[in-house]
N, C-alpha and C positions, 0 to 999 in steps of 0.2 A: 211214659211207660212205668209199670209197677216195679217196685223193688223186689217183688216176690219171685220174679222170673229168674231162671237159671241163666248164668252169663258165661261167656267164653273167657279164656285166659286173658284176652285183650280187653275185656269189659263189655263186649257187645251182648245184647239180649239174644239168647239162643232160641230161635223159633222152632220148637220141637214138634214136628209133624206126627211122630208116633204118639205122643201124649194127646194131641188134639184129635187124632183119628180115634183113639180109644175112648175119649170123651164123647165123640160123635156116635160111635157104635153103642155105647151105653145109653145115650139119650134116645137113639132110635129104638132100641130094645124096650125102654121104658114107655115110649109112645105107643108101640105096637101092643104091649101088654095091657096098657090102659084101654085099648080098643078091643080087647078080647082076643088078642093074638091071631089076627087074620092071616091067611096064607098069602103073603106077598112074595112073588117069585121073580128072581133074577136068573136069566138063562144066558149061558155063554156058548159061543161057537169057536172051537179051536181046530185049526186045520194044520196038519203036519206035526213035526217033532222038534220044533225050535225050543231049545231048553229054557231060555229066558221067558218065552211066552207061556210055557207050561208052568213055570214058577209063579208068574203074575196071575194066571188064571186060578191056580190052586189057592193063592193067598186071597183072591177075591171071594172064592167060595167059603173059605174058612171064616173070613170076617163077616160075610153075609149071614152065616149060620150063627155066629156070636151075636149078631144084631137081631136075631129072631126072624130072619128072612128064610124062605125056602130057596135053595139054589139047584139049578139043573144044568148039567154040562153035556154038550154035544161035541164029540170028538170025531174028526174025519182024518183019514190017512193023507200023507204027502201026495199020494197019487189021485186024490179026489179031483174030479173034473169041475169046471165052472158050473155046469148044470147041477151036479150033486151038491155043491156048496149052496147054491141058490135055493135048491129044494129044501135043504135042511133049515135055512133061515126062514123060508116061507112057511114051513111047518110050525115054527115058533110064533111067527106073526099071526097065524090062524088059530093058535091055541089060546082060548080065553083064560086059562089058568096061568099063563106067562104074562107078566106085566112089564118087565124090562129085558131088553136083549142087547148083549154086547158081543160084537164080532171082533175077536182078538186079531189085531194087525201087528206086523205085516202078514199077509197071506203068502204062501209059497210062490216061487217064481212061476209065471205062466198063468196066474189067476188074477183077474181084474177086480179090485175091491169095489169100484164105483157101482156097477149094477147090483152087487150084493148089498151095499149100504142103501141103495135106492129102494130096496124092498121094505125097509123099516119105516113104519108110520111114525110121525113125530112123537106120539104118546109113548111108544115103546123104545125110542132111540135114546137110551139113558146115557150114552157116550156123547150125545149132542153133535154127531159128526155129519149128518146128512145135510144136503143143501136146504131142505125145508127147516131143519132145526137151526141152522146158521141164519137163515132168513128171519126166523122168529126172533133170534137174538138181536139182529140188526134193527128190526122193526119195533123191538120192545114188547113183543107179543109173548104171553106165557108159553114156556117150552123148557126143554132141558139144555142147560149150559154145559159145555165140555167140562169134564170133571177136574182136569188139572188146573186150568185157569180159575175155576171156582175154588179149588183148594188154596190157591195163592191168596184169593180175597179173604177166605176164612182165616188164614194165618195172619194177615195184616190186621184183621179185626180182633182176633183173639189176643194178639200181643200188643195191642194199643198203638199201632202205627197210624199216625194222622194222615189223612188223604185229602181232605178238603182244601183246595187252594194250593196244593203241593204239586211239584213237578215229578213226573214218572218217565222212565225210559224203558221200553221193552225191546230187548235185543233178540231178533229172530222173528220171522214173518210167516210161520207155518199156520195152516188152517186149524191144526190141532191145539196150538197154544198161543202163538204170537198174536194173530189177528183177533181172536176172541178176547184175549187179555187186554188189548187196547180198548175194545168196546166196553169191557167191564170197568176198567179204571176210569174211563171217561164218562160213565153213566151219571145221570143226575142223582145226587145223594152220595156219590163217591167223590166226584168233582176234582179229579186230578187233571192237570194239563199234560197230555201224553205225547211223547215222541216215539215213533217206531223206527228203530235202527236195525241195520242189516249189513250184509257183506260189502255193500257199496257205499256205506255211510262214510263220509270224509271226517277224519279226526274223531274217531269214536271215543277216545279218552276225554276230549273236551265236551262232547255231547253228554257223556255219562256223568261227568263231574258237576253238571248243572242239576242233576236229579236228586230228589229226596228219596226216591224209591227206584231201584233197578231190578228188573226181572230179566234174568239171563236165560234165554231159551233158544240158543243157536246150535247146540250140540257140538261145540268146540271146546275141548278140554282146557280148563283153567284160563280161558281167554280174558276174564274180568280179573284184573289185578288191583292192588292197592292204589295204583296210579289212577284208575278209573273212578274211584269212589270218593265222593265228598265226605269229609268227616261227619259222622253221625247219621249217614244215610242208611236206609233199610235195604238189604240186598237179598233177593230171593233167587235161589238156584234151581232151575228146572232142567237144565241140560244133563244128559247122561252119556258118558263115554266109557268104553272099556279099555283099560290099560293093563300093563303087566302088574301094577299095584292093586288092580281091582277096579271097582266102579269109581269114577271121578266125575265131578260136575263141571259146569262152565265157569265156576268161580274158584279162584285160588284161595281156598278157605283160610289157611294159616295166615296168609298176608293180609287178607281183607278184614278178618275179624278184629284185627288190631286198630282198624280205622272206622269200621261201620258202627252204627248205633244198634242195629239188629241184623241177624243173619240166619239163614237156614243151613243146617248141615246137609251133607250129601255122602252117603244115603241118610234117610231119617228125617227129611224135611218135606218136600212137596210130594214125593212118591206115596207115602202113607195117606196123605190127605186126598190124593186122587181116588183112592179106594173109599175113603170116608164120604166124599161127595158123590161117588157113583152109587153108594147105598142110599144116600139122601134122594138122589134122582129116582131110584127105583121105588121108594115109598111114594114120591110125588107122582110117578107114573101110575101106580095103583089108584091114587086119588083121581087123576085125570080120567082113568078108565072106569071110575065109579065102583072100584072093588073095595075101597075102605071109606 
């Protein structure tokens, strides 16, 4: 790892997602300007009045516009029916000027996200959440990879974390992060040996201490402690929990940064890169659709 990187008080390289997201936004803007600034459109669907979801969607639109993309927001009330949500998504699917579609989850109680996501064609599924997109990832067929695990890979690359021949542990088995993360880390060219750990893993401390890379994505506040971390390992925090102190991750940052070789902050680590990779996926969606 380069000596140019910012380090924590304990000496670990700080894997700054805000910095890398802003680099990504600037690069996308430059690429689009070089193409004559085509209208590449990201559309979002927000149902209800969940405050965190509103904040996330607003941030996605702001960064899309900074990157030179066109953004379109569809908002539906908490009282929207399943049919109304599906009709809104279908309208975006049918719109040739929309290239990427993101349905902000979770939907309000009583709405089923599966038939909504099933409407998205793989080309426009920039969150990579549908079964067709996941199938493409498993098969190694071109498609959109979920933005959060993509962001983890970008951080590892940007901060010089070696992967080939290394051991990685992914803690958490969600379809949004854990499962695709395992596939990405085990891909040819990345070449880690990956262990998937979860709530039924016996002796999680021992499993994690064998890892050169830990991706914590279980949604359990500060579950990864210094005891879990082999000295010099890279620790990526994906989990988000809300506490009286504010947002906290799955990693006990203060303790772990004294042991790790590299670590993401929370907030400011994987979250910003989720947005950066979403914008990358949107540009790629426009390419897949022949719009750029």
